[in-house]
C-alpha positions in Angstrom: 6.7 14.2 5.8 4.0 12.1 4.5 1.2 12.8 2.3 -1.1 10.5 4.8 -0.3 12.8 7.4 0.0 16.1 5.7 -1.7 15.8 1.9 -2.3 19.1 -0.3 -5.4 19.3 -0.2 -7.8 21.0 2.5 -11.5 19.7 3.2 -13.9 20.3 5.9 -16.2 17.2 6.6 -19.5 17.9 8.3 -20.3 14.2 10.0 -23.8 13.7 10.5 -25.8 13.6 13.5 -28.5 10.8 15.0 -31.3 13.6 16.1 -35.0 13.9 16.2 -37.3 15.9 14.0 -39.7 18.2 15.5 -41.9 15.1 15.6 -39.8 13.1 17.8 -38.7 10.8 14.6 -34.8 10.1 14.8 -33.1 9.8 11.9 -29.1 10.6 10.7 -29.3 14.6 10.2 -27.2 17.1 8.9 -24.7 18.3 10.7 -23.9 21.5 11.2 -20.3 21.3 12.7 -17.1 21.1 10.5 -13.8 19.4 11.0 -10.9 20.8 8.7 -8.4 18.1 7.5 -5.4 17.7 5.3 -6.0 15.0 2.9 -5.1 14.0 -0.9 -8.1 14.1 -3.3 -7.6 12.2 -6.7 -10.1 12.7 -9.0 -12.2 9.1 -9.8 -14.4 10.2 -12.5 -16.9 12.3 -14.4 -20.2 11.0 -16.1 -23.4 12.5 -17.8 -26.2 11.0 -16.8 -29.5 11.7 -19.6 -32.6 12.1 -17.3 -35.2 14.8 -18.1 -31.8 17.2 -19.1 -28.3 16.0 -18.2 -26.6 15.5 -14.7 -23.0 15.6 -14.1 -22.1 12.9 -11.7 -18.3 13.5 -10.6 -16.5 11.3 -8.1 -13.5 12.0 -6.4 -11.6 9.8 -3.7 -9.8 11.2 -0.6 -7.0 9.7 1.2 -5.9 10.7 4.8 -4.5 9.5 7.9 -7.8 9.9 9.3 -10.9 11.8 8.0 -13.9 11.5 10.6 -16.1 10.9 7.4 -19.2 8.7 7.2 -22.3 7.8 5.2 -24.5 10.5 4.6 -22.1 13.2 5.6 -21.3 16.3 4.0 -18.0 17.4 2.4 -16.9 20.7 1.7 -13.5 21.0 -0.9 -12.3 23.4 -3.8 -15.3 25.7 -3.5 -18.2 22.7 -3.9 -20.2 20.6 -1.8 -19.9 16.9 -1.9 -21.8 13.9 -0.1 -19.7 10.4 1.1 -20.5 7.6 -0.8 -21.0 4.4 1.3 -18.7 3.4 4.4 -14.9 5.0 5.1 -12.3 2.3 4.0 -9.6 1.9 6.5 -6.4 0.6 4.8 -2.9 -0.3 6.3 -0.9 -3.1 7.7 1.5 -1.0 9.8 1.3 2.5 12.0 3.3 3.9 9.2 0.8 2.9 6.1 -2.6 3.5 8.2 -4.9 5.3 6.2 -8.5 5.9 5.1 -10.2 5.9 1.7 -13.3 8.1 1.6 -15.1 8.5 -2.1 -16.9 11.5 -2.2 -19.7 12.3 -5.3 -20.4 16.1 -6.0 -23.9 17.6 -5.6 -24.6 17.1 -9.4 -25.2 20.4 -11.6 -28.3 19.9 -13.9 -28.8 21.5 -17.2 -31.9 21.5 -19.4 -32.1 22.2 -22.7 
């Protein structure tokens, strides 16, 4: 059994949808239907940014055979909400190794004081 097919982590992806607002303006809007997938989630970094207090930016890498995630999508993982950063990277040279890598960022916690 491959970690690409059955990773140890469970994520829920909420794909964005191209839709109009009340004024008829089209844009990518947050989706409301979640798609659950098994993946491997690896921490990438955690930094503190000093801008009117402290903001912690936590990044993680999602690796899976196929993850229906794209820019502007939301991911729920480990009890937190994450945003997808950029386009997913499609990797692999054969059907046995093909997979998708997605970079996600936790929605920050701001602490003043």
